[in-house]
N, C-alpha and C positions, 0 to 999 in steps of 0.2 A: 536533416534536406530545409526544414522552414526555416530553419534561422539560420543558416548561412555554416559553410567551412574556415573563413577566415576571420583575425579578428575584429577586422573593419564590421562585417555582416554581422558577427554576432553583438558587436553593440549598439549597432543599428536596432537590428530585431530588440534584443532585449529591452527599448524604449518603445520604439514605433509598434511593433508587431505583437496583438495583443488577439489571441485565441482561444476561443471559447474551449470548454472542455471535450464536447462531443466531438471535434473535430479532428483534436488529435486521438482522444483517448479511442473513437471510433475507426480511423483509417489505420492505426494498430492493429483493432481488432477483424476489421476485414482484413487486412492482407494477410494473418494469422490463421483466421478461420475461415473468412468466405461468408456464405451463405449460412450460418450454422443453423441445428436445431432450435438453440437455446435463445439466437435471436428473433426467429419465426415464432417461439412459441412468446415470445415478450409481447412483439406486435400484434401476435392474434390477440392474446389477452388485454394489452391497451384498445384494441381497435373494439372487442367487447364490450371493454368498460366504457370508452366514447366513440359509440358510431357514427354520431355526426357534430359537425362545428369544425371549425377549424383552429382550435386550440393546442399550440404544440408543449404548453410547459409542463403540462403533465407528463409528456412521454420524456422529456429530459429531466425533470427532477426526481424522477423514480428511478433514473439507470441514464446516465448520460452516455455511457460508455454504448449499452445497445442500441440507443435511439440513435446515434451516432456511424453505428455500424449499421446499422440498416439504411438510413440517408444513403452512405459510401454503396450498399448492393443495389439502392434502387436506381443511383447514376449508373451504373455498371452495368444492371438491367435494363433501364429506358435508353440509354446513350452510347453504352459500350464503353468498355474497357479502359480504353486508352486516355477517356477522357476525363477520368481520375488524376491521371498526370497533367494536364493542363490546368485544372482548377488548382493543385497545388503549386505548381507553376506561377499562374497568374496573383493566388493570394499572397503568393510570398513576394511579389514586385506590386503588386497595391497595398499591402496590407491591412485588406480589408475582406473578411470572410463572404459578405453580401454580395460584395462588386466581384470576386475573383470566380465566383458558382452562376450569378446572373452573366457576365461577361462571356463566360466559358460555353453555358449554354444557349446563350439566347434569350433568357426567358427573366423576366423578375423575380426577386429573392422569393416575394410573398407568392408569388404564384407555383414557384418550385415546393417551398413548402405544402403548400395546398395539394397538390400534384402528390406529393409526397406521401399523405394520408390518403387518398384516394387511392392510390396503388397499392396499399395494404390492405385497404378496406375492401377492396375489390377481389383482393387477390387470398383473404380468407373468408370471403362472403359464403362457401357453399360448406368449406369444412366444420366451419365453426355452427352450424346448423345441427349438425349431426352429434357435435360435442356439449356434454354437460360439467358444472362444477361441481365438484366434491362438497359433501353434506357439511356445511358449514358445521353443524353442533358436533362433530368429531375432532374439532378446530383442537388443539394442543397449548397452542403458542400463540393466539389472540391476533391480531393484525401484525406483532413482531415490530413494534414500533423502532427498537433498536436497531435493527435488519441483521438479527444474530442467525449466526447459520449452522443449521441442524445436520448432522452427521450420523452416520454407523448406525442408524435405526435396527436394531436384533430382538425378536421375541427366544422368550427363554424354552426350554425342549418341551416343556406341561402347557406351553401356550400361556401362561397367566401373568408373567412380567415383561416389561416392555425397556429397555436400557437404549441411549440414544445421548447423543455429545451435542453439545447447544457450545458455539463459538461465538465471544464476542470482539470481534476485532483484536484475536491471538488470544485473552483469557478464555480457556473452555473449562466445563462443568460437565462431569459425566452424570445423566441421570437417570433411575429406576422409577418407575409408578408401574400399577396393575394397569392390565388391558383396558380398565373402563374407565383410564383417566386419574384414580384417587392414589391415595400414599405417596405421590412426587418427594423423593427426596434424593438428595447429593450424596453421590460416594466417592467423589474423589473431584479435586480441582487443579490444574495448571497452565501452565503458559503464562505469557504477558500481553500486555494491549501492546499492541505495535501498528497504529493506523495508518504510521507514515511507510508503513513496507507491507510487502506481500505477504501474504496470510497464510499460513497453510493449514487448510480446513480438513486435510483426510485424516490428519492425524485427532486424538488419538484413536486406533484403531482397536475395535470393539468385538469381544466371542463370548460366550456363555459356556462358561464350564460345568456343565450341571444344573440345576437349578436355584442353586445358592448362591453361585459365586460369576463373576464378571471380570473375565481377562482385557485387559489394557497394555495395549502397545503405544509409547510415547517415549516423547525426548524428552533427557534427564541429563542435564549437566551436558549437554553434546554428545551423548549417546541413546541408542536406545534400548528399552529398557520393556520389560514383560513381568507386569501386578497384575495381583487376584485381591480384589475388593468383593466383599461381604455385599452380597445384592440387598442386604434387610436395614445397611448403612451404619453397620455397627463395624469394630475394628480400631476402635481412635488409639490403641494402645500402636496398635502396628505403626499406623501412620504419623505419629507422633515419634518414633525411635526413628522409621525412614526421613522424615524432617530434619531432626537434630543430625545425623551421620553423617561424620565426615568424610570415613574414607568410601572410596566410591566400589561396591560391591559388583561382583560379575555378574554379569549380564549373559541370558542364550541369546541374546539377540543382539549384542556387544559389536559382533563381526560384521552387521551389514546397516548400510548406512541410512535405510529407511524400510519401515514395514510398512506394508499401505493396508494389508489384509488378512484375516487369518479366519479359521475356522475349528473348532472340536471337532473329531469324532462321536459319533452318539455315544459308544459308550466313556468318554471320556479319557481314551490311552493312548492317543495320536492326537496331535497338531499341527494342520498342514496352513501354510502362511506363504504369501508374496512379499516377496523382496528383494529390495535393491542393493548390490554389492558390486562395487566396481564398473556401475555406471549401465551395468544390466539388470534387469528384473527378470527373474525367475520366480519358481514354486521349491518349497523344501517341506520335509517332511520331518517333523519331530516325533520320534516315539517313546512313549511310557520307558521310563530307566536311564535314558539315553541323554546326555547334554551336547551331540552333535547331530544339526539337522543334519538330512540325508537331500540331498539336491536331486530333484525330477527331471526339470529342463534346464537346457545349459544352452542358450543361442541368444542372437541380439533381437529376438520378438521379444514383447513383452507379456506374460502373464501373470494375469492379476483373475484376484477374487475369486479363489479356490475354496470348494467347498465339498463335504462327503456326500457319496451316496448314502443312504441311511442304512444299507447295508454293509456299508464297509469295502465293498469290493472295488472301488473307484472314486475318483474324483471328478468334477464338471468345474472350469473353468473359463474366462475369456482371455483369446488373445487377438494380435494384428498378425499370425503367424499364416501361412496357406500350405494347405495339405495338397501335394499331387494325388493320382488316383491309386496310386501304392502306398498312399499313409505315409509317405514321408515329407517332412518339411521342405520347402523351396531353401535354396544355398542361405545365409543368415548374410546378406550385403545389403547395407544402407537402401541399394535399389530396390532390395525386393519389399523392404517394411515401407506401410503405408498406415494410415489415420483410420484404422478401421480395423472393429473389430467382431469375431464370432465365436460361437460356443464351440467348446471340444469336451473330451471324455479323455481321462487319462487312467488305464487300467491298471490295477496295482496287482494283477495274476502273475506279472511277468513274460508276457507275451515280448515277443522280441521287436515290433511296434505297438507302443502302445497307447499312442495318440490317436484320437477315432474324432473324426465332425461330425457336429452333430447339428447346429445350425449356422447356416453359412448365406448370408444374402449382400446386396449392396451398400446396406444400412448399419448401425451398431448392433451389435447383440451383447449385454453385459449383465450383471449382476445376477447372475443365476442363484437359484435354491430350490435342492430338491426337496420335493413333499413324500417323493418314494421311489424306489428302485424304477420304478417305470415314466415318471414324469415330473418333470423339472418347470419350474416358473424361469421367467429373466423378463428384463428389459429390454423392447426391441422399438428401432424407429421404422418399421418399414411403411407405415402410414404415414411418414412424415413428424409424428405426433412420438416422444416416449412414451412407451404403454407396456402394462404387463401382458405375456404372452404366457402360456402354457405348450410344453412340446412335449411329445407323446413318442419315449421311446422303441415300443415296440411298434407303433403303424408312422412313423417319420412324420406327423405331420402338426402344425400349430397351428393355435387360434387362440385370437385375441381378447380378452378378459378384461380391458379397462377400453372405457371411450372417453376418460375424462379430458376438459378443453386444457389443463397446463401440463407441461413434462411434467414427468415423473422420475425424480433427481435420485430416491434412493428408497427400497422396500424390504419387508421380509415377511413372510404370513407361515402361519402355524395351522398345519393340517388337524393337529389334536382339537381345538378349541375355532378354527376359523376365525383367529385373528389377524387382523392386516395392518400394518404401520407403514405409512410411506411420507417422502419429503415433497412436495411439489410447490411451485413459487405461485405468488398473486403478487402480480405490477412488481415483480423484480424484487420480492423479498420472499426468503424460505419460509410454508408454511409448513407443522407437522399434524400429521391426522392420525387417527386410532379407532379404527375399527372395532371394537371387540367381536364384533361376525360380519363376516364379508362371504355368504356363499358362492363360490366359482361358479361363472355361466357355463354355459355347454359350449359357446361361443357368439360373437357379435360379428356385425358385419364391419369388414375394413373400407373405409372411407382415406382416399391419399390428399395430401393439402397440394397444396398449388408447386410448392417447393420440391414436392416429393416427384411429383411429376416432371417439373421442369428436371431435376437432375438425372432421370432413369431416363429420360429421353434423349438428355446428351451425354449418357452412357452405352451408347446404343451403336454397334458397332457398323462402321461402312457396310450398304448394301453392295452385296457383288451381281451381277446380272446373270439370271439364272432363268432357263425355259419355263413357258408357263405349265403349271401342274393344276392337275384336275379338284375343282372343289371338293370341299370333303365338309362335313359336318364340324360346326365349331363345338368344342365342350362347354360343360354346363358350369358355369362359375362358382369358386369356390369361395369360402368367406374368407381364408387367405390361405397362398398358396402352399404348397406341399413343399418342407425342408428336402434338403438336398444333399445327396452321398459327398463323399470327400471330391470325390471327379468331376463333380458338377457344381463346381460353387467359383463363383467372383470376386474380386471387391473392389469399390469405387470409394475412393477417402469421400465420405457423407456429407464433411464440411468444407469439402474442394471447391472453390468459385473459379468462374471463369466468365469471358465474357460472353454476349446473348447469341454473336454469331460463331461460338466454337464449340466443340465438343470437349466433352471432362474430360480427361486421361487416366487409363487405365493401367496402374505403375507396375511394368515387370509382367504382363499379361496380355494375352487375344484371344479375343470370342471370334469365335462362328457366328456368318451371317445369322440375325435374329429371323426367327422363323416366322408366322403367321402373322402376315400381313403387314410385317415391320414394328411390330409389338414385341417390348421387352419384357419375358418373363425375368421377375427378379430372382426367382430361385433356382432357373434352369437356364443355365450357362454352361455351353463348350466350349472345352479347349483342346487347339490341334496339337500342342506342344507344352512343354513346361520352362521352357527357356527364357530369360528375360530378352525382350526384343526393346527397339525404342518407340516410341509413342508417333502413329503416321500424322502427320503437318494437316492442317486443314486444307490445304490450297495442294494437296497432293490424293484430297477423298475420293477421287474416278478411278483410282489406281484401285484394280482387284485386290481381293483378300488374299487368294491364293498367289499372287506375286509379291505382296507383302510377306504372307509367311515363307518365303524363299532368300529373303533376304536376309546375308549372313550379320548377325548383332554384331555391333562394335563394342570393344571391351573399352569400358571406363575406367580410366587410371586416376586412381586418389593419390595425391600429392601429399607430405606429412606422414607422421606427424612431426611438428616442427616446435623445437624450445620457443620458451614465451620469454618474447621480447620487450622489455617494458618503455613504454611510448608513453607519454604524458600527452592529455589534451586539455585544450581552455575548458573547464568545467562551468564556472562563473566568474564575468568578468562586468564591472558597473565602476560608473561617475557620477559622482554625486559632487554637489555643493556641500560643505560642513562649516558649523561654528562653532570652534572649539572656544570655550569660556575663558580661557586665559588667552588665546591668542589671536580670538578671529574668526571672521569669513575667509575660507580658503576653499580650497579643491581637492576633492579626494578619491583617488584611483584604488580598487581592489581588482585582485584578480586570485583565480585558485585555479589548479593544473592538478589534475588526476591521472592514473595509469588505466587500463582499463577495466581489472578487476576491483578497482577504488581500495587498492590495499596499499598505497601510497598517496600523498597528497603532498603538493606544495603552494601555501600561502605568501602571499605580497601585498602591501598597502602600502599608499604613498599621501602623504596630506601635506601641503606645502601653502602659504601665503603668497599671494601675487606680489608678494617684493622680491621671488625669487629666491629667499635667503633661510626664511623659516621653514623646516621641515621635519615633520615625522616618520621615518622610514622603518618599517617591521617585516622580518621574511622569516617562514618557519617552515620544518619540515616533520612531515606525521608520518609514523608507519604504522598500518591498521594492520599486518597480516596474522597478528594473534591474538589472543581474549585480554591482552591487556597494552595499551597503546602507547608508544612512546614518540616524542618529540623535542627537536631542540629548534628555540627562536632567538633570534637577533632584534634588537631594536634599538636602533639612533635616530636621537634628539635632539634639535641644533635650533638653540632660541635667538633670535637677534631682538634686543628689545631697550629702550630707553629711560633710565631711570635716575631721576634727580640731575637729568640734564648730564649725564652719560650713557655712552653706547656700552651696552655689555651683550658677550657671546653666552650663553649658557650652553652647555652640552653634556649629554646625557648616553654612557653603552652601556646594554645588557645583554648578556649570556644567561639562556635559562633553559637548561634540560629538563622535561616532565616525563614525570611514569603515569597514565592513568589505569586503575583498576576496575571494570564493573561489579558490584557485589550482585547486583540484580539486573534487570533490563531497564529499567527507572533510577536506581541508584548507582552512582560510584563514585570511587575517592581518587585522587588526582594530586600529585606532588613533586618537588624536587628542591635543589639549591637553586642560586641568582649569585651570576657577580653583576656587581653595577659600578658604573665608574662615572663620575659626577664631576664636573668642571666649571667655572668661570672666568672668562675672561675678560678686561676691557680692552674696549679699542681706542684707535688713535693714542695710546698713551703710554710711553717708552717703560714706566714705571710698571712694576708686577707687585705694587704694594695689595692689591684689590683681588690678585688674581688668586684662584683657589683650586684645589683638584684632590679628590678622596677617593677611594675605593672600600667597596662595601660588599660584606659577602653575608649571606641568609639564608632562608628557603621560606617554601610557602608551601599550602596546603590547603585545598576545597574538600568541600562534600557536596556534592550538586544530585536533586533529588527534580523530576520531568517527567511528567506522566500525562503533559498536556498534548490536545490536539488541536492541532492548525485547520479550522473548519472555513477560512474566506481567511481574503485579507484582512489583517489589524485583528481578526475574530480566531477568538482561542478560548478551550476549554479545557480545565484540568487544573494542575497545581504546579509549581515551581518554588523550588529553594537551593538558595547556595549558600554557603559558608566558608568562610574563605578567615586564613590566619596567614600572615606575612610576619617577616621577621627580616631586619637590615643592620649589621652589625660592621662598624666602621673599624678597617684595619687598622686607622694612626691614632684615633682618637675617641673610647669606648663614651664618653659623654657624650656624643651625636648616635649611636645606638635606637632602635625605636622599635616598635610594632604594631602592628594592625589589624584588629579583627574587625571583620563585616557580615550580617547575615541580611538577607533579601527575604523575603515570601512573597509569595503572589498566589492568587485563586482566581481564577474566570469560572464563571458561573451562569450557567445556561438557563434562563428563565422564559424564553416561550421563542420557539426557532430560534430565527438571527441574532435573538436580544443578548446580550452580554453584558454581567454585570463584575466587573472585575474590581479586582481588591490588591491593596501591598502595605507590607509592612516593612521596615527597613530597620538597622539601628549600626551604629559603626564606634569605635575605639580605639584611637591613639594613644599607647602608652608606651612606658621606658623613660628614657632620661631626657631625652631630646621627643618631646612632643610637637606632632604638626597639627594641621589645621583642615577641620573641614568645615565648608564654605555653602551654606543651605539656600535656598530659593531661584527662583527663575525655572526654565525647562529648559532641556537637551537639544541641542542645535536649534536652538533659538536667532530667526535671520534678526529682529530689532530689536536684541539684546539691552538691558539698562542693567548698571552696576549700585549698587550700592555703596561700595566701598572701591576704590584705585584697583584695576588688575595686578596692579603688582604691590602692592603698600613697601611703604619705605622701611615699615621695621620688620618687615617679613619678606627680606631680597636673599638670601642665604642661600647658596644651591641647592641643598637639600631640601628647603623648606620651599623653594621654587619647583621642584620635581612631584613631590611628595603631596603636595595639598590636594584634595579632592571636591568639587562643585559634587554637590549633592541635588537631585534635582526628583520630580518636580514638585516647586512651590507654588503653585501659579497666586496672583494678584501682588506677588514680590518681584523685586530684581538679584540679581546673583548678590551674593554675599550679605543677604539681609541679617544672617546668623552665622559667627563661624567661632568655633571652639573646639577642642580636642574630642567630642563625642557630640551624634547626634540622634533623633530617631524622629523620622519622618514616616505619614499615615494617607495614602493616596485610595480615592473609592473613585469609579467612573462607572456610570451606565451607559453604554453603548449601544444606539438603536441603527442598522442598516436601514433607514427610512424607507428605499426604494426597492429594495430584497424584499422587505418586510410587506408591502405592499402590493407588489408586482405577482402577477400571475403568467407570465410570460418570461421565455428566457429576453436576460437584458444586455445587448451588447456592447453599449458602452460604459466602457472604463470607468468614467467619472461620474457615472450611475448608479452601475452596480457596487463600486466601492465607498458609496457617500453614505458617512455615518452622520447623525447627529447627538453628542455628547452632551451628560449634563455630569459635573463633577465636586468634588471638595476635597481637600488637602487642608494637611495638619503634622508641624513640623519646627522642630529647631536645633539650634548647636549651641552646647553648651560647657563647662568646664567644672568639675567639683563630680559630687555624689551622682544628684539628680536633677532635672531640670529646675524643682521647686525649693531648691536648699540655698540658703542663705549664701554659699560659696560658689553660687552660680556666677558669672562675670555678668550676664546682662542683668543681673539682680544689685551689683554693688558698681558704686561709682564715685572713682575718690577724687578729693577736691584738694590743688593747692593753689590757696587765695597769694596772688601776689606780693611780694613784698613782706611775705609772711614766715617765721620760720614753724608754723604749725601747719596738720593737713587733718585730711577729716576723710572719712568715708559712711557714702550716705547708704545704707542697703533700704532698695524699695521693692516690697512684695507686688510686683505687678505680675501678669499672667505671662509665664513666656513662650508659650506659643505662639507661633502665627497660625493663622487661618485664611485658605483661600476656598472662593466659590463662585461659581456660575455657567457656562455656556459652550460648545465648540461646535465643529464640524472638521470632519476628515476627510479625502479622498483622494483619487489618483489624476495627476494631472501633467502628461508630457513625460510618462515615465517617473515621477517624481511622485510619491508618498506626504503631502502638505496638510498640514494642520491649522486652524484658525479658531484661537480661542478669546473668551472676554473673563475675564473675573474682574472680581471684589477680593481685598485682601484686609484682611480683621487685627489689629495688633492695638493689645492692651484694650479690648473692649470699644474698638475706636475701628470704623469701614471706612475705607479708602478706595478710591477707582472710577469708572471701571478702568481695567487693564486691558491693553489687545497683546496678543501673542502671535505672533509668525513664524511657523517652527517646521522642519521634514523630519520625518523619521515614524517607527510604530510604536506602538504601545506607551508607557511611563516615562 
């Protein structure tokens, strides 16, 4: 929507529309989750950390997504839901976020941001006063500077050890430690760092099998597996054997797409787990001695987090199902599925209807933990803060156990030692807490947040006119409302959002009029029937509930499913100026098309000079449906040049099929055959003596390693390596055969915050009967380019020499072709300082200043012939002398320094959609310094 649907709009927006991260990410999060508990908790935490002032930078630096989500929620609550669309449309038209917001709301942008902070500070004022921070001395993760994700904390049955998973951008470790935080060690590793992709943090799923083993459900080679690890960290032989195994062993979980949670029975003879199969999330039971799991639930509802009751007679789990008064689930249709989870018990005694409702409110109840056959602990959101609750199966009562300020993400509790482990965020970063002893309180008072009160008010059914009743004494307030029976529950999506002037929709359910003076009892909803009906529209609120109940529901028809139709859409379109070192300044156009599932990709590029004749056209098709990728590329080059007073046309056609196979997530190999046709034609001359045409058949192969992380524009952290080998065999003349080997290694080291030290080492070599040349010097995409030698040397004008020569950059302080030879070596080092970002303490909306970098650099390299740059057979150290009129000649060997060294400073930034660079460099040749020399160029990195 923001970047347009036509090619013209995409091109305009890609250069002129610069949107901050919070704008797009926040809008997407708000559209998906609305006023969510996590977003509300983030703003509550940040409001307590920054109770005064108008600085917004800390909010965006910690989590631009949650901060942006809160801004859109503020707009909807304060100005109405339809205002969001007005802001998006106006921002797209004006291409300025501040103008779009201020013009739509008629409020200056700075005032708007100030009001946004004040809104959440006032909103969270009262609840924050009653909430406390967890004790920092029990933190096991420090401040979590790397923003790792902690998940699956589980305590051993004897309550003495804790196991958990720590995920760093996709690479996870399974840790075990004592309940006092000592003797921490790693028992398993897995995954790969995937900073550019969505990371699955729910895996691995962990469960204790007795007190000495930890079971792990994880993804291995694209298949779910169940593994057991010794809790003491031993078992090295087993791990080595699994690592070097080439065959894929049979797995108990191989039939499932994903296993999300699991739990062993107290005697260790049964395993219950929640798994996804064919897009459906159900509960399965695996008994000892059997390799086939018994499916306990089988419907469209999501059944998750099952645990055994200590007696083994039942399971407690969380689900978004709804049971009617007879204990039967509503029809499993998409209309009856909502994003609200309650607690249920599954009886294993064989009764006809085994599922029974335990806790059901308009909020979520998740992560049950059975501490006895009569009591369970769980995470509830009834107060608006995700906290621990206790539920009694005897008294049907639930009580609040914790009043911590942050939302509790996950937890486990041991009744044997009273040990408690839980994960809670601190300023959008996960913190792992381990309390060696945490006696459970009798009950804490329930204080609801403003968000919870607002959602409950919106979920209230419309009031029907009723005759006045005599006043009755109000019941005494309870710390927490009682749990409900299966017939007395209703569900509202706790993350659903609605405009300030509308009510929340209760999917597929109808409640009776509220009792007691219009107040909503979240644990005492009454239903007239269990059939799905349409929600009552806001403009019809005056209609009575009785009239609405008599309406016949309209059947919703679902169309499809349809066969997937491969349709391509524009994924990336760019137009830019480009300076080819051989041809000069021209215009480059690139476009990429992908299908919806990104299984197929079409790339095309066109580079042409302004003479409208010289061009370089390339098109490729890539298929990404399987683990190995295959592609077919075609390239056509046509050069029209003037050499020694003659006009020539050089042509080249290449067809290159390629197969790429990933060895790991960061390492891959690729290669394939190549067919090349090269020709030269003299124009304006009927003679064909200088015309040539030859065909080459060869191959190419590459090994690519890349674990780098893009942290910003021209800001990278990590390592990149590429080694390539290419061979071309002339089908007519074997003396024209040649091969080329190139290796390029780059490492980007983060020094402080956003300061990066980038280093590069590169080496290349032509070998074979027909040696080509590397031409070292200058910069890539150099606008004011200079040449040490002619672009087309007279003694180097054969068609294969023109097309196979390679310009090697960057070597600043020198012109193109400062050194030439069949081998080269080059070193680069840059210190990149985003000067404005480093010192700014607030969001930078200007792309020019946000991407501004100051650099200091040093380059060193040379091209040479012979065995090494310092050898006497190096062309740069030997000079033939042919005296005129003399039959004798001589060769002079001068032992000068073959390396060219350049150093200097520069600046980079974004201007009008182009990333431009300005450098000033001094070059040193044979210990003589010359310069300064200025470079104006376009492009990123080296």
